[in-house]
Each structure stands twice: as C-alpha cells, then as structure tokens.
All heavy atoms as TSV, in Angstrom:
chain	resi	resn	atom	element	x	y	z
A	1	MET	N	N	87.812	103.039	87.287
A	1	MET	CA	C	88.973	103.219	87.920
A	1	MET	C	C	88.775	103.545	89.421
A	1	MET	O	O	87.926	104.391	89.802
A	1	MET	CB	C	89.834	104.314	87.145
A	1	MET	CG	C	91.189	104.536	87.730
A	1	MET	SD	S	92.035	105.733	86.615
A	1	MET	CE	C	93.687	105.504	87.216
A	2	ALA	N	N	89.669	103.129	90.254
A	2	ALA	CA	C	89.542	103.370	91.664
A	2	ALA	C	C	89.863	104.951	91.973
A	2	ALA	O	O	90.734	105.563	91.161
A	2	ALA	CB	C	90.521	102.546	92.522
A	3	THR	N	N	89.368	105.419	93.062
A	3	THR	CA	C	89.690	106.771	93.476
A	3	THR	C	C	91.106	106.815	93.974
A	3	THR	O	O	91.495	105.938	94.621
A	3	THR	CB	C	88.756	107.169	94.638
A	3	THR	OG1	O	87.303	107.005	94.179
A	3	THR	CG2	C	88.992	108.545	95.119
A	4	MET	N	N	91.888	107.793	93.543
A	4	MET	CA	C	93.181	107.950	93.891
A	4	MET	C	C	93.373	108.821	95.126
A	4	MET	O	O	92.605	109.747	95.324
A	4	MET	CB	C	94.018	108.526	92.745
A	4	MET	CG	C	94.070	107.765	91.525
A	4	MET	SD	S	94.955	106.218	91.919
A	4	MET	CE	C	95.219	105.607	90.216
A	5	THR	N	N	94.464	108.695	95.841
A	5	THR	CA	C	94.882	109.456	96.934
A	5	THR	C	C	96.411	109.731	96.922
A	5	THR	O	O	96.970	109.004	96.202
A	5	THR	CB	C	94.495	108.816	98.332
A	5	THR	OG1	O	94.725	109.725	99.422
A	5	THR	CG2	C	95.322	107.577	98.586
A	6	THR	N	N	96.794	110.628	97.677
A	6	THR	CA	C	98.207	110.983	97.683
A	6	THR	C	C	98.898	110.391	98.842
A	6	THR	O	O	98.363	110.332	99.914
A	6	THR	CB	C	98.406	112.579	97.692
A	6	THR	OG1	O	97.736	113.073	96.537
A	6	THR	CG2	C	99.830	112.856	97.623
A	7	LEU	N	N	100.186	109.892	98.696
A	7	LEU	CA	C	100.990	109.325	99.736
A	7	LEU	C	C	102.322	109.998	99.653
A	7	LEU	O	O	102.970	109.963	98.705
A	7	LEU	CB	C	101.072	107.715	99.540
A	7	LEU	CG	C	101.865	106.935	100.470
A	7	LEU	CD1	C	101.355	106.966	101.745
A	7	LEU	CD2	C	102.055	105.606	99.830
A	8	LEU	N	N	102.686	110.352	100.818
A	8	LEU	CA	C	103.961	111.086	100.931
A	8	LEU	C	C	105.009	110.137	101.711
A	8	LEU	O	O	104.662	109.631	102.801
A	8	LEU	CB	C	103.896	112.415	101.714
A	8	LEU	CG	C	105.094	113.192	102.016
A	8	LEU	CD1	C	105.854	113.698	100.764
A	8	LEU	CD2	C	104.974	114.274	103.014
A	9	ILE	N	N	106.104	109.783	101.096
A	9	ILE	CA	C	107.012	108.919	101.605
A	9	ILE	C	C	108.358	109.586	101.679
A	9	ILE	O	O	108.660	110.453	100.919
A	9	ILE	CB	C	107.171	107.624	100.973
A	9	ILE	CG1	C	107.651	107.746	99.430
A	9	ILE	CG2	C	105.867	106.801	100.872
A	9	ILE	CD1	C	108.013	106.525	98.800
A	10	HIS	N	N	109.256	109.148	102.649
A	10	HIS	CA	C	110.575	109.518	102.817
A	10	HIS	C	C	111.529	108.510	102.345
A	10	HIS	O	O	111.311	107.313	102.687
A	10	HIS	CB	C	110.881	109.924	104.195
A	10	HIS	CG	C	109.968	111.035	104.712
A	10	HIS	ND1	N	110.683	112.187	105.214
A	10	HIS	CD2	C	108.782	111.295	104.846
A	10	HIS	CE1	C	109.715	113.105	105.546
A	10	HIS	NE2	N	108.575	112.479	105.334
A	11	LEU	N	N	112.453	108.873	101.489
A	11	LEU	CA	C	113.348	107.793	100.932
A	11	LEU	C	C	114.883	108.340	101.257
A	11	LEU	O	O	115.137	109.466	101.179
A	11	LEU	CB	C	113.234	107.714	99.441
A	11	LEU	CG	C	111.932	107.295	98.797
A	11	LEU	CD1	C	112.024	107.439	97.383
A	11	LEU	CD2	C	111.702	105.783	99.303
A	12	PRO	N	N	115.766	107.394	101.305
A	12	PRO	CA	C	117.146	107.800	101.383
A	12	PRO	C	C	117.550	108.457	99.991
A	12	PRO	O	O	116.927	108.088	98.957
A	12	PRO	CB	C	117.870	106.394	101.580
A	12	PRO	CG	C	116.852	105.474	101.921
A	12	PRO	CD	C	115.568	105.937	101.457
A	13	VAL	N	N	118.578	109.262	100.041
A	13	VAL	CA	C	119.099	110.002	98.795
A	13	VAL	C	C	119.450	108.936	97.733
A	13	VAL	O	O	119.094	109.067	96.644
A	13	VAL	CB	C	120.077	110.949	99.179
A	13	VAL	CG1	C	120.734	111.559	97.818
A	13	VAL	CG2	C	119.616	111.958	100.164
A	14	THR	N	N	120.065	107.864	98.231
A	14	THR	CA	C	120.574	106.849	97.193
A	14	THR	C	C	119.324	106.308	96.477
A	14	THR	O	O	119.463	105.986	95.259
A	14	THR	CB	C	121.395	105.886	97.958
A	14	THR	OG1	O	120.671	105.258	98.993
A	14	THR	CG2	C	122.664	106.363	98.392
A	15	MET	N	N	118.358	105.970	97.122
A	15	MET	CA	C	117.112	105.307	96.597
A	15	MET	C	C	116.425	106.317	95.623
A	15	MET	O	O	116.008	105.966	94.570
A	15	MET	CB	C	116.106	104.867	97.554
A	15	MET	CG	C	115.011	103.923	97.016
A	15	MET	SD	S	113.953	103.181	98.348
A	15	MET	CE	C	115.158	102.196	99.241
A	16	LYS	N	N	116.376	107.643	95.980
A	16	LYS	CA	C	115.745	108.686	95.159
A	16	LYS	C	C	116.575	108.825	93.907
A	16	LYS	O	O	116.052	108.966	92.771
A	16	LYS	CB	C	115.733	109.983	95.938
A	16	LYS	CG	C	115.370	111.125	95.107
A	16	LYS	CD	C	113.829	111.092	94.620
A	16	LYS	CE	C	113.337	112.440	94.144
A	16	LYS	NZ	N	113.615	112.727	92.807
A	17	ARG	N	N	117.936	108.617	93.922
A	17	ARG	CA	C	118.751	108.713	92.719
A	17	ARG	C	C	118.374	107.584	91.813
A	17	ARG	O	O	118.396	107.781	90.640
A	17	ARG	CB	C	120.229	108.730	93.213
A	17	ARG	CG	C	120.653	109.949	93.739
A	17	ARG	CD	C	122.185	109.898	93.984
A	17	ARG	NE	N	122.567	111.153	94.640
A	17	ARG	CZ	C	123.317	111.099	95.745
A	17	ARG	NH1	N	123.956	109.996	96.247
A	17	ARG	NH2	N	123.715	112.264	96.451
A	18	LYS	N	N	118.255	106.415	92.372
A	18	LYS	CA	C	117.790	105.251	91.582
A	18	LYS	C	C	116.527	105.479	90.910
A	18	LYS	O	O	116.280	105.084	89.689
A	18	LYS	CB	C	117.839	104.041	92.343
A	18	LYS	CG	C	119.110	103.518	92.768
A	18	LYS	CD	C	119.113	102.330	93.659
A	18	LYS	CE	C	120.507	101.842	94.179
A	18	LYS	NZ	N	120.568	100.688	94.997
A	19	LEU	N	N	115.532	106.100	91.501
A	19	LEU	CA	C	114.229	106.410	90.969
A	19	LEU	C	C	114.467	107.479	89.898
A	19	LEU	O	O	113.793	107.368	88.813
A	19	LEU	CB	C	113.204	106.914	91.961
A	19	LEU	CG	C	112.670	105.729	92.900
A	19	LEU	CD1	C	111.821	106.422	93.983
A	19	LEU	CD2	C	111.801	104.809	92.082
A	20	ASP	N	N	115.314	108.412	90.167
A	20	ASP	CA	C	115.479	109.414	89.209
A	20	ASP	C	C	116.183	108.883	87.834
A	20	ASP	O	O	115.802	109.346	86.741
A	20	ASP	CB	C	116.454	110.530	89.623
A	20	ASP	CG	C	115.693	111.423	90.729
A	20	ASP	OD1	O	114.521	111.593	90.699
A	20	ASP	OD2	O	116.413	112.146	91.568
A	21	ALA	N	N	117.088	107.908	88.112
A	21	ALA	CA	C	117.745	107.234	86.863
A	21	ALA	C	C	116.627	106.517	86.016
A	21	ALA	O	O	116.773	106.417	84.760
A	21	ALA	CB	C	118.703	106.150	87.314
A	22	LEU	N	N	115.586	106.061	86.644
A	22	LEU	CA	C	114.498	105.292	85.922
A	22	LEU	C	C	113.768	106.255	84.941
A	22	LEU	O	O	113.187	105.855	83.982
A	22	LEU	CB	C	113.420	104.701	86.870
A	22	LEU	CG	C	114.076	103.434	87.553
A	22	LEU	CD1	C	112.926	102.985	88.497
A	22	LEU	CD2	C	114.274	102.381	86.627
A	23	LYS	N	N	113.769	107.639	85.226
A	23	LYS	CA	C	113.144	108.602	84.393
A	23	LYS	C	C	113.737	108.516	82.898
A	23	LYS	O	O	112.980	108.839	82.082
A	23	LYS	CB	C	113.286	109.992	84.958
A	23	LYS	CG	C	112.353	110.373	86.174
A	23	LYS	CD	C	112.546	111.846	86.437
A	23	LYS	CE	C	111.451	112.207	87.454
A	23	LYS	NZ	N	111.648	113.653	87.974
A	24	ALA	N	N	114.990	108.362	82.951
A	24	ALA	CA	C	115.745	108.236	81.629
A	24	ALA	C	C	115.105	107.099	80.785
A	24	ALA	O	O	115.197	107.082	79.551
A	24	ALA	CB	C	117.193	108.053	81.844
A	25	GLN	N	N	114.559	106.093	81.277
A	25	GLN	CA	C	113.943	104.986	80.747
A	25	GLN	C	C	112.458	105.078	80.550
A	25	GLN	O	O	111.825	104.199	80.096
A	25	GLN	CB	C	114.114	103.680	81.577
A	25	GLN	CG	C	115.683	103.346	81.729
A	25	GLN	CD	C	115.843	102.210	82.670
A	25	GLN	OE1	O	114.876	101.294	82.843
A	25	GLN	NE2	N	116.990	102.059	83.274
A	26	GLY	N	N	111.931	106.242	80.902
A	26	GLY	CA	C	110.487	106.535	80.764
A	26	GLY	C	C	109.594	106.378	81.809
A	26	GLY	O	O	108.353	106.391	81.707
A	27	TYR	N	N	110.123	105.842	82.958
A	27	TYR	CA	C	109.360	105.591	84.158
A	27	TYR	C	C	109.097	106.910	84.934
A	27	TYR	O	O	109.896	107.795	84.812
A	27	TYR	CB	C	109.995	104.706	85.080
A	27	TYR	CG	C	110.081	103.204	84.571
A	27	TYR	CD1	C	111.153	102.759	83.953
A	27	TYR	CD2	C	109.076	102.356	84.842
A	27	TYR	CE1	C	111.337	101.481	83.472
A	27	TYR	CE2	C	109.137	101.051	84.335
A	27	TYR	CZ	C	110.243	100.608	83.670
A	27	TYR	OH	O	110.309	99.335	83.232
A	28	THR	N	N	108.005	106.977	85.686
A	28	THR	CA	C	107.834	107.998	86.650
A	28	THR	C	C	108.004	107.475	88.072
A	28	THR	O	O	107.805	106.181	88.181
A	28	THR	CB	C	106.525	108.682	86.626
A	28	THR	OG1	O	105.503	107.757	86.879
A	28	THR	CG2	C	106.272	109.360	85.261
A	29	ALA	N	N	108.397	107.992	89.035
A	29	ALA	CA	C	108.557	107.387	90.337
A	29	ALA	C	C	107.224	106.919	90.842
A	29	ALA	O	O	107.056	105.726	91.409
A	29	ALA	CB	C	109.128	108.515	91.318
A	30	SER	N	N	106.210	107.686	90.665
A	30	SER	CA	C	104.821	107.219	91.173
A	30	SER	C	C	104.379	106.068	90.286
A	30	SER	O	O	103.822	105.234	90.905
A	30	SER	CB	C	103.736	108.389	91.031
A	30	SER	OG	O	103.637	108.827	89.679
A	31	GLY	N	N	104.630	106.015	89.217
A	31	GLY	CA	C	104.169	104.784	88.184
A	31	GLY	C	C	104.968	103.644	88.677
A	31	GLY	O	O	104.342	102.564	88.840
A	32	TYR	N	N	106.300	103.804	88.971
A	32	TYR	CA	C	107.084	102.654	89.314
A	32	TYR	C	C	106.563	102.143	90.645
A	32	TYR	O	O	106.495	100.862	90.757
A	32	TYR	CB	C	108.497	102.993	89.326
A	32	TYR	CG	C	109.442	101.897	89.789
A	32	TYR	CD1	C	109.781	100.898	88.864
A	32	TYR	CD2	C	109.907	101.853	90.975
A	32	TYR	CE1	C	110.698	99.836	89.271
A	32	TYR	CE2	C	110.811	100.780	91.411
A	32	TYR	CZ	C	111.177	99.894	90.571
A	32	TYR	OH	O	111.946	98.836	90.971
A	33	ILE	N	N	106.474	103.032	91.612
A	33	ILE	CA	C	106.001	102.532	92.962
A	33	ILE	C	C	104.597	101.992	92.850
A	33	ILE	O	O	104.462	100.879	93.600
A	33	ILE	CB	C	106.137	103.760	93.934
A	33	ILE	CG1	C	107.573	104.186	94.068
A	33	ILE	CG2	C	105.436	103.391	95.233
A	33	ILE	CD1	C	107.750	105.461	94.836
A	34	ARG	N	N	103.875	102.573	92.170
A	34	ARG	CA	C	102.468	101.890	92.001
A	34	ARG	C	C	102.380	100.567	91.521
A	34	ARG	O	O	101.813	99.572	91.923
A	34	ARG	CB	C	101.516	102.862	91.139
A	34	ARG	CG	C	100.179	102.438	91.158
A	34	ARG	CD	C	99.157	103.376	90.168
A	34	ARG	NE	N	99.383	104.819	90.594
A	34	ARG	CZ	C	99.940	105.687	89.773
A	34	ARG	NH1	N	100.255	105.367	88.485
A	34	ARG	NH2	N	100.018	106.978	90.116
A	35	ALA	N	N	103.247	100.384	90.378
A	35	ALA	CA	C	103.282	98.994	89.797
A	35	ALA	C	C	104.005	97.987	90.860
A	35	ALA	O	O	103.519	96.828	90.910
A	35	ALA	CB	C	104.182	99.013	88.575
A	36	LEU	N	N	104.835	98.379	91.430
A	36	LEU	CA	C	105.585	97.607	92.571
A	36	LEU	C	C	104.667	97.197	93.635
A	36	LEU	O	O	104.421	95.998	94.011
A	36	LEU	CB	C	106.790	98.374	93.085
A	36	LEU	CG	C	107.558	97.581	94.192
A	36	LEU	CD1	C	108.340	96.448	93.424
A	36	LEU	CD2	C	108.626	98.506	94.770
A	37	LEU	N	N	103.813	98.137	94.136
A	37	LEU	CA	C	102.985	97.839	95.183
A	37	LEU	C	C	101.791	96.945	94.639
A	37	LEU	O	O	101.394	96.039	95.364
A	37	LEU	CB	C	102.288	99.192	95.777
A	37	LEU	CG	C	103.228	100.024	96.562
A	37	LEU	CD1	C	102.753	101.377	96.967
A	37	LEU	CD2	C	103.664	99.304	97.849
A	38	GLU	N	N	101.285	97.163	93.550
A	38	GLU	CA	C	100.244	96.349	92.982
A	38	GLU	C	C	100.771	94.933	92.835
A	38	GLU	O	O	99.970	93.915	93.166
A	38	GLU	CB	C	99.760	96.836	91.443
A	38	GLU	CG	C	98.911	98.085	91.748
A	38	GLU	CD	C	98.540	98.731	90.280
A	38	GLU	OE1	O	98.894	98.070	89.290
A	38	GLU	OE2	O	97.748	99.675	90.319
A	39	ARG	N	N	101.926	94.718	92.378
A	39	ARG	CA	C	102.549	93.399	92.224
A	39	ARG	C	C	102.626	92.766	93.612
A	39	ARG	O	O	102.363	91.542	93.811
A	39	ARG	CB	C	103.871	93.433	91.504
A	39	ARG	CG	C	104.541	92.031	91.154
A	39	ARG	CD	C	105.812	92.164	90.490
A	39	ARG	NE	N	106.780	92.600	91.540
A	39	ARG	CZ	C	107.646	93.484	91.184
A	39	ARG	NH1	N	107.830	93.851	89.969
A	39	ARG	NH2	N	108.507	93.785	92.137
A	40	GLU	N	N	103.149	93.397	94.636
A	40	GLU	CA	C	103.377	92.850	95.863
A	40	GLU	C	C	102.131	92.647	96.648
A	40	GLU	O	O	102.123	91.675	97.356
A	40	GLU	CB	C	104.316	93.767	96.702
A	40	GLU	CG	C	105.760	93.690	96.156
A	40	GLU	CD	C	106.351	92.417	96.168
A	40	GLU	OE1	O	106.333	91.685	97.183
A	40	GLU	OE2	O	107.110	91.966	95.143
A	41	LEU	N	N	101.152	93.485	96.603
A	41	LEU	CA	C	99.982	93.371	97.425
A	41	LEU	C	C	98.802	92.588	96.700
A	41	LEU	O	O	97.889	92.293	97.368
A	41	LEU	CB	C	99.375	94.773	97.634
A	41	LEU	CG	C	100.321	95.693	98.480
A	41	LEU	CD1	C	99.754	96.995	98.623
A	41	LEU	CD2	C	100.632	95.098	99.782
A	42	ASN	N	N	98.979	92.274	95.401
A	42	ASN	CA	C	98.047	91.400	94.717
A	42	ASN	C	C	98.715	90.241	93.961
A	42	ASN	O	O	98.817	90.306	92.790
A	42	ASN	CB	C	97.160	92.344	93.550
A	42	ASN	CG	C	96.474	93.400	94.339
A	42	ASN	OD1	O	95.837	93.145	95.097
A	42	ASN	ND2	N	96.668	94.601	93.763
A	43	PRO	N	N	99.257	89.324	94.777
A	43	PRO	CA	C	99.988	88.240	94.087
A	43	PRO	C	C	99.105	87.485	93.175
A	43	PRO	O	O	97.885	87.365	93.383
A	43	PRO	CB	C	100.385	87.353	95.372
A	43	PRO	CG	C	99.549	87.699	96.499
A	43	PRO	CD	C	99.067	89.140	96.224
A	44	PRO	N	N	99.620	86.837	92.148
A	44	PRO	CA	C	98.838	86.060	91.185
A	44	PRO	C	C	98.167	84.857	91.933
A	44	PRO	O	O	98.651	84.312	92.901
A	44	PRO	CB	C	99.852	85.581	90.186
A	44	PRO	CG	C	101.215	85.749	90.821
A	44	PRO	CD	C	101.059	86.710	91.846
A	45	LYS	N	N	96.949	84.505	91.447
A	45	LYS	CA	C	96.208	83.435	92.032
A	45	LYS	C	C	96.700	82.125	91.596
A	45	LYS	O	O	97.114	81.919	90.326
A	45	LYS	CB	C	94.748	83.612	91.647
A	45	LYS	CG	C	94.208	84.845	92.226
A	45	LYS	CD	C	92.702	85.003	91.979
A	45	LYS	CE	C	92.116	86.199	92.640
A	45	LYS	NZ	N	90.891	86.722	92.083
A	46	LYS	N	N	96.800	81.222	92.402
A	46	LYS	CA	C	97.342	79.886	92.045
A	46	LYS	C	C	96.231	79.137	91.159
A	46	LYS	O	O	95.038	79.177	91.441
A	46	LYS	CB	C	97.638	79.062	93.263
A	46	LYS	CG	C	98.731	79.614	94.119
A	46	LYS	CD	C	99.051	78.794	95.317
A	46	LYS	CE	C	100.163	79.420	96.075
A	46	LYS	NZ	N	100.418	78.639	97.300
A	47	LYS	N	N	96.694	78.523	90.086
A	47	LYS	CA	C	95.792	77.771	89.294
A	47	LYS	C	C	95.516	76.309	89.828
A	47	LYS	O	O	96.347	75.692	90.517
A	47	LYS	CB	C	96.478	77.385	87.804
A	47	LYS	CG	C	96.651	78.698	87.139
A	47	LYS	CD	C	97.259	78.553	85.799
A	47	LYS	CE	C	97.406	79.839	84.996
A	47	LYS	NZ	N	98.022	79.697	83.673
A	48	GLY	N	N	94.258	75.922	89.780
A	48	GLY	CA	C	93.926	74.560	90.163
A	48	GLY	C	C	93.675	74.412	91.630
A	48	GLY	O	O	93.727	73.270	92.098
A	49	VAL	N	N	93.671	75.471	92.325
A	49	VAL	CA	C	93.494	75.298	93.756
A	49	VAL	C	C	92.160	75.784	94.187
A	49	VAL	O	O	91.537	76.531	93.690
A	49	VAL	CB	C	94.604	76.192	94.598
A	49	VAL	CG1	C	94.286	76.095	96.065
A	49	VAL	CG2	C	95.979	75.649	94.298
C-alpha cells in the first residue's frame, strides 16, 4: 500500500452537506473523495491500442 498523506481542502457548505448525506449510506468523506480522485486521475486503459 502507498504511503498516505493528509490533504486539507475547503468546500462550500452545500457541498459539505452532500458529503454528510453520504454518511447515511455508509460512505466517509475521505473514502468518497479518494475513490473519485483515483477514478479521475487513473482512467481505464484502452483495449487493443
């Protein structure tokens, strides 16, 4: 596993409320943001290229 670091970000209150609503579904804000960043920064490789 990669070494982890901490990242502090500022969010609008409305966006924070949406992240808080995800907690009811079992998500954590850090887990959700990590998954989102991994998906965006590591796009799937194209087959047959």
